[in-house]
DOKE-575880 format. One record per atom (N, C-alpha, C): residue number from 1; atom name; x, y negated, z. Coordinates in nm, 4 decimals, always signed. Each point is the difference from the previous one (the first is absolute). Layout:
pos / site / x / y / z
NUM / CA / X / Y / Z
...
***
This chain:
pos / site / x / y / z
1 / N / +4.3175 / +10.3549 / +0.5080
1 / CA / +0.1064 / +0.0945 / -0.0261
1 / C / +0.1346 / -0.0719 / +0.0100
2 / N / +0.0969 / +0.0658 / +0.0571
2 / CA / +0.1365 / -0.0505 / +0.0072
2 / C / +0.0697 / +0.0375 / -0.1305
3 / N / +0.0831 / -0.0904 / -0.0504
3 / CA / +0.0676 / +0.0266 / -0.1269
3 / C / +0.1515 / -0.0129 / +0.0168
4 / N / +0.0722 / +0.0965 / -0.0557
4 / CA / +0.1458 / -0.0047 / -0.0065
4 / C / +0.0404 / -0.0011 / -0.1461
5 / N / +0.0605 / -0.1105 / -0.0433
5 / CA / +0.0523 / -0.0120 / -0.1371
5 / C / +0.1509 / +0.0134 / +0.0068
6 / N / +0.0534 / +0.0944 / -0.0783
6 / CA / +0.1416 / +0.0355 / +0.0057
6 / C / +0.0775 / -0.0429 / -0.1230
7 / N / +0.1311 / -0.0215 / +0.0224
7 / CA / +0.0979 / -0.0168 / -0.1078
7 / C / +0.1063 / +0.1074 / +0.0227
8 / N / +0.0162 / +0.0852 / -0.0976
8 / CA / +0.0921 / +0.1130 / +0.0111
8 / C / +0.1379 / -0.0368 / -0.0533
9 / N / +0.1049 / +0.0429 / +0.0686
9 / CA / +0.1334 / -0.0046 / -0.0557
9 / C / +0.0812 / +0.1148 / +0.0595
10 / N / +0.1139 / +0.0320 / -0.0565
10 / CA / +0.0736 / +0.1204 / +0.0405
10 / C / +0.0448 / +0.0027 / +0.1465
11 / N / +0.0198 / -0.1187 / +0.0587
11 / CA / +0.0484 / -0.0050 / +0.1385
11 / C / -0.1112 / -0.0034 / +0.1032
12 / N / -0.1210 / -0.0295 / -0.0419
12 / CA / -0.1112 / -0.0081 / +0.0940
12 / C / -0.1225 / -0.0596 / -0.0652
13 / N / -0.1094 / +0.0126 / +0.0676
13 / CA / -0.1276 / -0.0511 / -0.0479
13 / C / -0.0429 / -0.1122 / +0.0937
14 / N / -0.0228 / -0.1173 / -0.0562
14 / CA / -0.0411 / -0.1149 / +0.0801
14 / C / -0.1370 / -0.0453 / -0.0463
15 / N / -0.0796 / -0.0491 / +0.0923
15 / CA / -0.1341 / -0.0383 / -0.0380
15 / C / -0.0619 / -0.1020 / +0.0917
16 / N / -0.1312 / -0.0132 / -0.0187
16 / CA / -0.0790 / -0.0951 / +0.0747
16 / C / -0.1267 / +0.0694 / +0.0478
17 / N / -0.0201 / +0.0003 / +0.1312
17 / CA / -0.1176 / +0.0602 / +0.0630
17 / C / -0.0970 / -0.1120 / +0.0329
18 / N / -0.1208 / +0.0075 / -0.0552
18 / CA / -0.1007 / -0.1024 / +0.0246
18 / C / -0.1164 / +0.0620 / +0.0767
19 / N / -0.0269 / -0.0543 / +0.1184
19 / CA / -0.1109 / +0.0484 / +0.0822
19 / C / -0.1302 / -0.0623 / -0.0468
20 / N / -0.1114 / +0.0525 / +0.0491
20 / CA / -0.1310 / -0.0503 / -0.0430
20 / C / -0.0220 / -0.1459 / +0.0360
21 / N / +0.0657 / -0.0489 / +0.1068
21 / CA / -0.0166 / -0.1403 / +0.0391
21 / C / +0.0895 / -0.0943 / -0.0813
22 / N / +0.0761 / +0.0550 / -0.0955
22 / CA / +0.0873 / -0.0800 / -0.0836
22 / C / +0.1428 / -0.0109 / +0.0509
23 / N / +0.0296 / +0.0528 / +0.1180
23 / CA / +0.1365 / -0.0016 / +0.0519
23 / C / +0.0902 / +0.0820 / -0.0912
24 / N / +0.1204 / -0.0493 / -0.0238
24 / CA / +0.0940 / +0.0653 / -0.0906
24 / C / +0.1292 / +0.0310 / +0.0741
25 / N / +0.0501 / +0.1213 / -0.0219
25 / CA / +0.1238 / +0.0467 / +0.0616
25 / C / +0.0898 / +0.0598 / -0.1067
26 / N / +0.1290 / -0.0063 / +0.0237
26 / CA / +0.0979 / +0.0631 / -0.0886
26 / C / +0.0129 / +0.1470 / +0.0376
27 / N / +0.0311 / +0.0844 / -0.0979
27 / CA / +0.0192 / +0.1427 / +0.0285
27 / C / +0.1294 / +0.0504 / -0.0620
28 / N / +0.0511 / +0.1068 / +0.0612
28 / CA / +0.1176 / +0.0686 / -0.0504
28 / C / -0.0259 / +0.1500 / +0.0078
29 / N / +0.0380 / +0.0703 / -0.1067
29 / CA / -0.0144 / +0.1450 / -0.0051
29 / C / +0.1203 / +0.0583 / -0.0722
30 / N / +0.0091 / +0.1305 / +0.0018
30 / CA / +0.1011 / +0.0693 / -0.0772
30 / C / -0.0333 / -0.0152 / -0.1485
31 / N / +0.0945 / +0.0239 / -0.0893
31 / CA / -0.0301 / -0.0038 / -0.1436
31 / C / -0.0949 / +0.1141 / -0.0371
32 / N / -0.0580 / -0.0089 / -0.1179
32 / CA / -0.0852 / +0.1080 / -0.0491
32 / C / +0.0882 / +0.1142 / -0.0481
33 / N / -0.0086 / +0.1138 / +0.0665
33 / CA / +0.0739 / +0.1205 / -0.0365
33 / C / -0.0953 / +0.1195 / -0.0009
34 / N / -0.1075 / -0.0150 / -0.0776
34 / CA / -0.0980 / +0.1073 / -0.0220
34 / C / -0.0600 / +0.0559 / +0.1282
35 / N / -0.0245 / -0.0862 / +0.0966
35 / CA / -0.0684 / +0.0367 / +0.1239
35 / C / +0.0785 / +0.1017 / +0.0844
36 / N / +0.1310 / +0.0052 / -0.0148
36 / CA / +0.0812 / +0.0915 / +0.0803
36 / C / -0.0045 / -0.0429 / +0.1471
37 / N / -0.0219 / +0.0958 / +0.0868
37 / CA / -0.0125 / -0.0261 / +0.1436
37 / C / +0.1277 / -0.0646 / +0.0539
38 / N / -0.0163 / -0.1091 / +0.0729
38 / CA / +0.1102 / -0.0653 / +0.0686
38 / C / +0.0867 / -0.0920 / -0.0828
39 / N / -0.0099 / +0.0051 / -0.1330
39 / CA / +0.0869 / -0.0825 / -0.0842
39 / C / -0.0761 / -0.0845 / -0.1023
40 / N / -0.1306 / +0.0198 / -0.0127
40 / CA / -0.0800 / -0.0710 / -0.0995
40 / C / -0.1144 / -0.0739 / +0.0671
41 / N / -0.0396 / -0.1118 / -0.0607
41 / CA / -0.1257 / -0.0606 / +0.0408
41 / C / -0.1131 / +0.0931 / -0.0443
42 / N / -0.1174 / -0.0231 / +0.0529
42 / CA / -0.1138 / +0.0856 / -0.0337
42 / C / -0.0623 / -0.0454 / -0.1319
43 / N / -0.0795 / +0.0858 / -0.0647
43 / CA / -0.0617 / -0.0378 / -0.1279
43 / C / -0.1005 / -0.1151 / +0.0145
44 / N / -0.0192 / -0.0699 / -0.1082
44 / CA / -0.1063 / -0.1003 / -0.0037
44 / C / -0.1336 / +0.0709 / +0.0186
45 / N / -0.0965 / -0.0713 / +0.0569
45 / CA / -0.1319 / +0.0579 / +0.0203
45 / C / -0.0722 / -0.0682 / +0.1139
46 / N / -0.1179 / +0.0514 / +0.0311
46 / CA / -0.0803 / -0.0529 / +0.1095
46 / C / +0.0060 / +0.0998 / +0.1147
47 / N / +0.0374 / -0.0493 / +0.1174
47 / CA / +0.0188 / +0.0831 / +0.1182
47 / C / -0.0784 / -0.0579 / +0.1170
48 / N / -0.0132 / +0.0796 / +0.1041
48 / CA / -0.0633 / -0.0438 / +0.1234
48 / C / +0.1070 / -0.0231 / +0.1054
49 / N / -0.0084 / -0.1125 / +0.0693
49 / CA / +0.0870 / -0.0265 / +0.1139
49 / C / -0.0731 / +0.0395 / +0.1270
50 / N / +0.0649 / +0.0806 / +0.0826
50 / CA / -0.0557 / +0.0417 / +0.1290
50 / C / +0.1082 / -0.0164 / +0.1061
51 / N / -0.0430 / -0.0252 / +0.1229
51 / CA / +0.0943 / -0.0114 / +0.1114
51 / C / +0.0403 / +0.1381 / +0.0480
52 / N / +0.1279 / +0.0139 / +0.0366
52 / CA / +0.0458 / +0.1235 / +0.0614
52 / C / +0.1242 / -0.0278 / +0.0834
53 / N / +0.0250 / +0.0882 / +0.0963
53 / CA / +0.1225 / -0.0068 / +0.0790
53 / C / +0.1182 / +0.0227 / -0.0927
54 / N / +0.1102 / -0.0722 / +0.0244
54 / CA / +0.1149 / +0.0117 / -0.0896
54 / C / +0.1291 / -0.0320 / +0.0732
55 / N / +0.0944 / +0.0923 / -0.0070
55 / CA / +0.1313 / -0.0237 / +0.0589
55 / C / +0.0732 / -0.1121 / -0.0729
56 / N / -0.0174 / -0.0108 / -0.1320
56 / CA / +0.0680 / -0.1077 / -0.0729
56 / C / -0.0533 / -0.1365 / +0.0442
57 / N / -0.1273 / -0.0098 / +0.0300
57 / CA / -0.0567 / -0.1259 / +0.0499
57 / C / +0.0569 / -0.0296 / +0.1383
58 / N / +0.0006 / +0.0992 / +0.0862
58 / CA / +0.0558 / -0.0157 / +0.1337
58 / C / +0.1462 / -0.0456 / -0.0074
59 / N / +0.0774 / +0.0651 / -0.0854
59 / CA / +0.1432 / -0.0312 / -0.0113
59 / C / +0.0238 / -0.1387 / -0.0593
60 / N / -0.0675 / -0.0326 / -0.1119
60 / CA / +0.0275 / -0.1269 / -0.0671
60 / C / -0.0532 / -0.1207 / +0.0767
61 / N / -0.0999 / +0.0214 / +0.0857
61 / CA / -0.0527 / -0.1103 / +0.0812
61 / C / +0.0582 / +0.0010 / +0.1410
62 / N / +0.0942 / +0.0917 / +0.0237
62 / CA / +0.0645 / +0.0139 / +0.1320
62 / C / -0.1031 / +0.0199 / +0.1113
63 / N / -0.1006 / +0.0829 / -0.0310
63 / CA / -0.1017 / +0.0354 / +0.0979
63 / C / -0.1162 / -0.0957 / +0.0134
64 / N / -0.0007 / -0.1077 / -0.0755
64 / CA / -0.1113 / -0.0964 / +0.0075
64 / C / -0.1293 / +0.0636 / -0.0489
65 / N / +0.0114 / +0.0815 / -0.1056
65 / CA / -0.1160 / +0.0719 / -0.0540
65 / C / +0.0327 / +0.1489 / -0.0018
66 / N / -0.1007 / +0.0808 / +0.0275
66 / CA / +0.0151 / +0.1457 / -0.0092
66 / C / -0.0743 / +0.0551 / -0.1205
67 / N / -0.0915 / -0.0805 / -0.0527
67 / CA / -0.0826 / +0.0409 / -0.1140
67 / C / +0.0172 / -0.1014 / -0.1125
68 / N / -0.0272 / +0.0460 / -0.1215
68 / CA / +0.0076 / -0.0897 / -0.1143
68 / C / -0.0882 / +0.0497 / -0.1126
69 / N / +0.0050 / -0.0700 / -0.1120
69 / CA / -0.0841 / +0.0321 / -0.1151
69 / C / +0.0692 / +0.1011 / -0.0901
70 / N / -0.0690 / +0.1119 / -0.0210
70 / CA / +0.0460 / +0.1105 / -0.0826
70 / C / -0.0738 / -0.0044 / -0.1341
71 / N / +0.0748 / +0.0121 / -0.1089
71 / CA / -0.0596 / +0.0078 / -0.1332
71 / C / -0.0382 / +0.1466 / -0.0213
72 / N / -0.1286 / +0.0280 / +0.0051
72 / CA / -0.0496 / +0.1383 / -0.0031
72 / C / -0.0326 / +0.0447 / -0.1427
73 / N / -0.0060 / +0.1306 / -0.0161
73 / CA / -0.0406 / +0.0645 / -0.1253
73 / C / +0.0962 / -0.0237 / -0.1163
74 / N / +0.1285 / -0.0132 / +0.0298
74 / CA / +0.1004 / -0.0152 / -0.1051
74 / C / +0.0340 / +0.1395 / -0.0525
75 / N / -0.0083 / +0.0230 / -0.1311
75 / CA / +0.0285 / +0.1333 / -0.0539
75 / C / +0.1397 / +0.0497 / +0.0396
76 / N / +0.0060 / +0.1196 / +0.0566
76 / CA / +0.1250 / +0.0674 / +0.0370
76 / C / +0.0859 / -0.0768 / +0.0993
77 / N / -0.0612 / -0.0901 / +0.0763
77 / CA / +0.0743 / -0.0803 / +0.0973
77 / C / -0.0816 / -0.0145 / +0.1271
78 / N / +0.0686 / -0.0287 / +0.1100
78 / CA / -0.0686 / -0.0268 / +0.1259
78 / C / +0.0813 / -0.0985 / +0.0827
79 / N / -0.0626 / -0.0541 / +0.1014
79 / CA / +0.0642 / -0.0918 / +0.0946
79 / C / +0.0632 / -0.1211 / -0.0682
80 / N / -0.0727 / -0.0597 / -0.0933
80 / CA / +0.0444 / -0.1212 / -0.0683
80 / C / -0.0507 / -0.1194 / +0.0812
81 / N / +0.0905 / -0.0654 / +0.0696
81 / CA / -0.0382 / -0.1070 / +0.0912
81 / C / +0.0343 / -0.1374 / -0.0574
82 / N / -0.0740 / -0.1005 / +0.0444
82 / CA / +0.0366 / -0.1396 / -0.0217
82 / C / +0.0774 / -0.0402 / +0.1245
83 / N / +0.1256 / -0.0440 / -0.0180
83 / CA / +0.0804 / -0.0303 / +0.1189
83 / C / +0.1059 / -0.1059 / -0.0263
84 / N / +0.0721 / -0.0349 / +0.1038
84 / CA / +0.1072 / -0.0981 / -0.0049
84 / C / +0.1158 / +0.0566 / -0.0811
85 / N / +0.0505 / -0.0786 / -0.0936
85 / CA / +0.1164 / +0.0375 / -0.0813
85 / C / +0.0457 / -0.1221 / -0.0784
86 / N / +0.1271 / -0.0012 / -0.0357
86 / CA / +0.0536 / -0.1073 / -0.0827
86 / C / +0.0435 / +0.0481 / -0.1380
87 / N / +0.0589 / +0.1188 / -0.0053
87 / CA / +0.0609 / +0.0519 / -0.1227
87 / C / -0.0645 / +0.1325 / -0.0408
88 / N / +0.0099 / +0.0382 / -0.1272
88 / CA / -0.0535 / +0.1306 / -0.0411
88 / C / +0.0552 / +0.1161 / +0.0832
89 / N / +0.1248 / -0.0092 / +0.0438
89 / CA / +0.0589 / +0.1085 / +0.0795
89 / C / -0.0633 / +0.0123 / +0.1390
90 / N / -0.0782 / -0.1009 / +0.0429
90 / CA / -0.0654 / +0.0045 / +0.1302
90 / C / -0.1313 / +0.0767 / -0.0019
91 / N / -0.0414 / +0.0447 / -0.1172
91 / CA / -0.1247 / +0.0755 / -0.0121
91 / C / +0.0281 / +0.1320 / -0.0706
92 / N / -0.0761 / +0.1003 / +0.0344
92 / CA / +0.0140 / +0.1319 / -0.0642
92 / C / -0.1304 / +0.0370 / -0.0685
93 / N / -0.0449 / -0.0892 / -0.0865
93 / CA / -0.1276 / +0.0196 / -0.0677
93 / C / -0.1089 / -0.0876 / +0.0570
94 / N / +0.0278 / -0.0666 / +0.1109
94 / CA / -0.0974 / -0.0889 / +0.0638
94 / C / +0.0016 / -0.1372 / -0.0667
95 / N / -0.0773 / -0.0928 / +0.0561
95 / CA / -0.0086 / -0.1363 / -0.0501
95 / C / +0.0469 / -0.0940 / +0.1096
96 / N / +0.1101 / -0.0709 / -0.0252
96 / CA / +0.0484 / -0.1004 / +0.0942
96 / C / -0.0625 / -0.1344 / -0.0325
97 / N / -0.0227 / -0.0814 / +0.1030
97 / CA / -0.0652 / -0.1301 / -0.0200
97 / C / +0.0847 / -0.1136 / +0.0557
98 / N / -0.0170 / -0.1171 / -0.0601
98 / CA / +0.0660 / -0.1217 / +0.0453
98 / C / -0.0858 / -0.1199 / -0.0344
99 / N / +0.0439 / -0.1169 / +0.0442
99 / CA / -0.0744 / -0.1213 / -0.0328
99 / C / +0.0384 / -0.0553 / -0.1360
100 / N / +0.1222 / +0.0310 / -0.0438
100 / CA / +0.0447 / -0.0477 / -0.1308
100 / C / +0.1151 / +0.0867 / -0.0478
101 / N / +0.0384 / -0.0197 / -0.1241
101 / CA / +0.1152 / +0.0702 / -0.0560
101 / C / +0.1150 / -0.0978 / -0.0146
102 / N / +0.1206 / +0.0532 / +0.0081
102 / CA / +0.1183 / -0.0843 / -0.0136
102 / C / +0.1241 / +0.0832 / +0.0206
103 / N / +0.1083 / -0.0646 / +0.0357
103 / CA / +0.1262 / +0.0711 / +0.0183
103 / C / +0.0357 / +0.0076 / +0.1471
104 / N / +0.0449 / +0.1172 / +0.0407
104 / CA / +0.0451 / +0.0264 / +0.1363
104 / C / +0.1328 / +0.0726 / -0.0127
105 / N / +0.1036 / -0.0564 / +0.0576
105 / CA / +0.1347 / +0.0581 / -0.0106
105 / C / +0.0391 / +0.0246 / -0.1455
106 / N / -0.0395 / -0.0913 / -0.0889
106 / CA / +0.0359 / +0.0086 / -0.1411
106 / C / -0.0790 / +0.1003 / -0.0812
107 / N / -0.1037 / +0.0551 / +0.0591
107 / CA / -0.0793 / +0.1036 / -0.0672
107 / C / -0.1471 / -0.0426 / -0.0029
108 / N / -0.0688 / +0.0298 / -0.1125
108 / CA / -0.1413 / -0.0348 / -0.0104
108 / C / -0.0799 / +0.0810 / +0.1017
109 / N / -0.0931 / -0.0667 / +0.0690
109 / CA / -0.0704 / +0.0635 / +0.1118
109 / C / -0.1328 / -0.0706 / +0.0249
110 / N / -0.0801 / +0.0576 / +0.0885
110 / CA / -0.1125 / -0.0739 / +0.0570
110 / C / +0.0471 / -0.0546 / +0.1343
111 / N / -0.0471 / -0.1195 / +0.0327
111 / CA / +0.0467 / -0.0719 / +0.1178
111 / C / -0.1130 / -0.0193 / +0.1006
112 / N / +0.0369 / -0.0204 / +0.1242
112 / CA / -0.0943 / -0.0221 / +0.1099
112 / C / -0.0983 / +0.1165 / +0.0123
113 / N / +0.0557 / +0.1179 / -0.0007
113 / CA / -0.0811 / +0.1213 / +0.0005
113 / C / -0.0774 / +0.0189 / +0.1307
114 / N / +0.0631 / -0.0282 / +0.1129
114 / CA / -0.0699 / +0.0158 / +0.1286
114 / C / -0.1222 / -0.0912 / +0.0070
115 / N / +0.0171 / -0.1257 / -0.0415
115 / CA / -0.1128 / -0.0945 / +0.0010
115 / C / -0.1109 / +0.0465 / -0.0931
116 / N / +0.0377 / +0.0469 / -0.1182
116 / CA / -0.1002 / +0.0480 / -0.0961
116 / C / -0.0766 / +0.1183 / +0.0573
117 / N / +0.0721 / +0.0934 / +0.0593
117 / CA / -0.0662 / +0.1183 / +0.0551
117 / C / -0.0992 / -0.0398 / +0.1095
118 / N / +0.0392 / -0.0893 / +0.0903
118 / CA / -0.0916 / -0.0467 / +0.1055
118 / C / -0.1257 / -0.0611 / -0.0611
119 / N / +0.0167 / -0.0823 / -0.1021
119 / CA / -0.1156 / -0.0652 / -0.0630
119 / C / -0.0912 / +0.1022 / -0.0687
120 / N / +0.0592 / +0.0942 / -0.0693
120 / CA / -0.0798 / +0.1037 / -0.0669
120 / C / -0.0771 / +0.0822 / +0.1021
121 / N / +0.0656 / +0.0393 / +0.1075
121 / CA / -0.0680 / +0.0794 / +0.1033
121 / C / -0.1193 / -0.0771 / +0.0565
122 / N / +0.0171 / -0.1286 / +0.0262
122 / CA / -0.1096 / -0.0805 / +0.0548
122 / C / -0.1136 / -0.0148 / -0.1008
123 / N / +0.0328 / -0.0260 / -0.1257
123 / CA / -0.1032 / -0.0223 / -0.1013
123 / C / -0.0781 / +0.1268 / -0.0347
124 / N / +0.0680 / +0.1144 / +0.0001
124 / CA / -0.0678 / +0.1247 / -0.0376
124 / C / -0.0726 / +0.0657 / +0.1174
125 / N / +0.0195 / -0.0500 / +0.1201
125 / CA / -0.0604 / +0.0601 / +0.1194
125 / C / -0.1527 / -0.0092 / +0.0025
126 / N / -0.0581 / -0.0799 / -0.0874
126 / CA / -0.1457 / -0.0187 / +0.0023
126 / C / -0.0769 / +0.1197 / -0.0548
127 / N / +0.0708 / +0.0947 / -0.0672
127 / CA / -0.0666 / +0.1189 / -0.0543
127 / C / +0.0838 / +0.1234 / +0.0267
128 / N / -0.0656 / +0.1163 / -0.0115
128 / CA / +0.0682 / +0.1279 / +0.0212
128 / C / +0.0676 / +0.0525 / -0.1262
129 / N / -0.0529 / -0.0360 / -0.1151
129 / CA / +0.0579 / +0.0445 / -0.1272
129 / C / -0.0037 / -0.1154 / -0.1000
130 / N / +0.0896 / +0.0077 / -0.0956
130 / CA / +0.0068 / -0.0971 / -0.1083
130 / C / +0.0288 / +0.0747 / -0.1292
131 / N / -0.0358 / -0.0595 / -0.1119
131 / CA / +0.0397 / +0.0533 / -0.1302
131 / C / +0.1196 / -0.0794 / -0.0489
132 / N / +0.0975 / +0.0711 / -0.0569
132 / CA / +0.1213 / -0.0605 / -0.0531
132 / C / +0.0138 / +0.0367 / -0.1472
133 / N / +0.0061 / -0.1001 / -0.0854
133 / CA / +0.0179 / +0.0207 / -0.1440
133 / C / +0.1430 / -0.0381 / -0.0360
134 / N / +0.0800 / +0.0983 / -0.0412
134 / CA / +0.1389 / -0.0233 / -0.0385
134 / C / +0.0092 / +0.0022 / -0.1520
135 / N / +0.0576 / -0.1060 / -0.0581
135 / CA / +0.0144 / -0.0075 / -0.1440
135 / C / +0.1236 / -0.0798 / -0.0379
136 / N / +0.0425 / +0.0163 / -0.1237
136 / CA / +0.1153 / -0.0731 / -0.0512
136 / C / -0.0361 / -0.1457 / -0.0174
137 / N / +0.0954 / -0.0873 / +0.0264
137 / CA / -0.0177 / -0.1423 / -0.0228
137 / C / +0.0099 / -0.0244 / -0.1504
138 / N / -0.0934 / -0.0698 / -0.0569
138 / CA / -0.0027 / -0.0208 / -0.1442
138 / C / +0.0891 / -0.1142 / -0.0447
139 / N / +0.0641 / -0.0709 / +0.0914
139 / CA / +0.0845 / -0.1141 / -0.0374
139 / C / +0.1333 / +0.0441 / -0.0540
***
């Protein structure tokens, strides 16, 4: 199972995505705003990741990928993708990925997002579906 451990704050939600092989990636999401479409991260829980065609994947990868991983079965939400992003404003309820967290243009962000996305796509390509467990970081 893939695990996403989050730290919530008013400006955004940052976390750590750990794949089954032990690979770790940084994540960025919108703050928790009661699961409101387009402005909130999704609720904690266990979800299924499935591949689907996505314009956001096409756009953020500049056409390198046409499909990406969709977080399925989210209550009252749809089209929640894992994609390239640096800041909470770069996602509308989706999950942005990077290789690490740090500062970009004086703002807290995930960094090396394109590299992280390429690595995630390669590592997850071995299966058609994955389980994703999203929970709060206890630290």
